[in-house]
N, C-alpha and C positions, 0 to 999 in steps of 0.2 A: 673363838667360841666353838665348842664341840657340837656335833650333830644332836647330841642328847639335850643340849641347852635350847634348841629351837623347837617350839611346840609343833609346827607343821611337820618337821622332819621326824619328830617322835611319833606323830600320828601315822606317818608313812611306814615307820618301822613296825608298827603293830599290825599293819595290813599283811594279807597273804601275798606271796610273790606275784601271783596273777593279777590281783587287784591293784597292787602297787604299779605294775607295768601299765595297766589300763589308765590309772590316774596320770601317770607321767606322759603317756601318749596323748591324753586329752589336753594336758597343759601345753604340750608341744604344738598341738593343732591351734589352740587359742593364741599362743604367742605368734605363730605364723600368720594367722588371720589379722592380728593387730598390726604386724609389720606390713602386710599387704595393704590394709586400709589406710594406715597413716604414713606409710613410707613409699611403697611402690606406686600406688595409684596417683598421688600428686606428681610424682616424677614422670610417670607415663603421660599424664595430662599435659604437663609442661613441655615434654618432648613433642607431643602431637601438635600443640599450638606453635612451637618453634618451626616444625616442618611445614605447617600451613602458611605461616608468615614467609618462610623461605620460598615456597612455591609461588606466592603472590608477588614477591619482590623479583623473582626470576622472570615472571610474566611481564612485569612492568619494564624490566631491563631489556627484555627481548623486543618489546614494542618501541622502546626508545632507540634501540640500535637500528630497528627497521626504519624508523622515521629519519634517523640520521643518514641511512643509506639512500633514502628516497629524496633527500633534501635537494639533490642536484636536478631532479626532474619535477619537483613539486611546482615550480612556477609554470611549467608547461601544462601540467594538469589543471592548475587554476585557470590559465588562459583558455584552455579547451572547454572547461566548465562554463566560463563566462560566455563563450561563443555559443554554446548549446542553449544557455539560458536566453540569450538575445534572440536566437532563432525561434525558440518557443514563444517568446513574447511577441514576435512579429506575426505570429499566426492567431493572435487574440485581438478582439475588437477593442478599440480605444475611442471613447466618446464621453462627453460631459454628463450624459444621462442615459438611462435605459431606452427611452423612446428614440433618441438619436441613434443609438446602437442598433436597434431593430430596423430603423430606416436604412442604415448602411447594409445590414444583412439582406433586407428586401431588395435593394438595388443590385446586390451581387446575384441574388436568385434570378432576378429578371434578366440581367445581362447573360447569365449562363443559360437561361431558358431560350433566349433568342439564338444563341450560338448552337444550341442542341435541337432546334426546331421543335420546341415544346411550347404549348399554349397554357399559360398559367391562368387559373380561374379565381383562386382565392388564396390569400396568405393572411393568417391570423395568429396572434400571440396566444399561447396556452400556458397553463400553470406547470411548473416543473413536476416531475414524477415524485410521488410520495416516498419518503425514506431515502432519497438520494441527496448527497451534498456535493456542491461543485468543488473543484480544487481550491486550496487556500489562496486568497487574494483575488478571486474571480467571482463573477455572478453569472449564473446559467441563463441563457436565452433560449426559449423553446417555441418553435413555430410549427403550425400545421399548414402544409402546402398541398394544394390540389390542382390538377390540370389534366391535360390530355396530349397524346402524341402517338406515333407508332412505337412499337417495342424498341426499335433501335434508338429512337430519340429519347425514350425514357432512360435506357441504359447509359446513353451518352451524358444525359443530364446528371444522373447519379455519380458517374465517374468524375465529371467536372467538379461536383461538390466535394467529394471525398479526397480528390487529389489536388485541389487548389491550394493556394497559399494560406487562405484562412482555414482555421481548424473548424470543420463542420462534421458532426456525427449524425448519421441517419439511424435513428432508433426505432422507427416504425415504417412499414411499407405495405400498401394494399393496392393490388392491381385488379382491374375488371375490364374485359374486352367489351367494346361497343358493338352491338348486334343490330342489324336492320332486317325488317320483315319485307319480303318481296310483295309487290302490288299484285293482288289476285282478285278474282271476281267473288268477293265475299267468302273466300276460303280462309277460315281462321286457323286451320290446322297446318298451315305452311311453316316450314322450318326457318328460323332466323338465319341470316347470312352474316358471317363476320365481315366487318368493314375494314379491318386492319388498324383501327384506332383503339388505343388503350387509355382508359381513365385511371388515374393514380392518385393516391393520397400519401404524403410523406409526413413523418414527424422528425424534425431535425433539431439539433442542439448546437449552439455555439457559446462562446464564453467572452464576457466583457471584463476587462481589467478594472478592478476597483481603484479608488483614489490612492490607497496606501501602496498597492502593488505597482501602480503606474509610477508613483514617485520613486520607488526602489528600482524600477526597471530602467529609468532614464540614465543613471550612471553606468549601468551595464551596457546599454546600447552605445553610449558615447565611447566607452572603452573598446567595444567591439569595432566601432568605426575607425578609431585611431589605430587599431592593430591591422 
């Protein structure tokens, strides 16, 4: 078929050379846009997805290779983790009830006070601090402890609590020196004299293993003892 038989081409022939060139250029731009939208973009999207999947698979492969390389030392790491878990469990209180656990903690405080030359006046249970949660599998025990001693005795008592086998956290401490007024003949302006005695009040926290945690801890302890 000749060009003169096609209506669109006949219309182009009637245009001026400049207009014909502009029309052809516009048609070329439209064809390029259609090719990009329906051809290049889907291909580019598919290529991007393939690259992302390849990167993910490479990461999985790298982790699997690393796991295979550590397979020889993995049992040692597991054994060490079990020993650390058993050591932590040994620092927590175990008792059938909260009251008995507080009794155990009170006995420990009293024995530490005797060794530190501290006179305990009062030990009472107080509510946990608001907004704080104990570690999973445990219940927090919070006690207020007041007493007196010299400064060295108080420091020794604090060190015995924080460095002992049982996990005890001192969360509050208040100290006040005990002063004595000398006996004078009605002179109320005499200066008080330090006696060397310090009154203190502590807020301490310890943790009781709950039933579920205690049941899980027993196999760990048995494994640690067998090793």
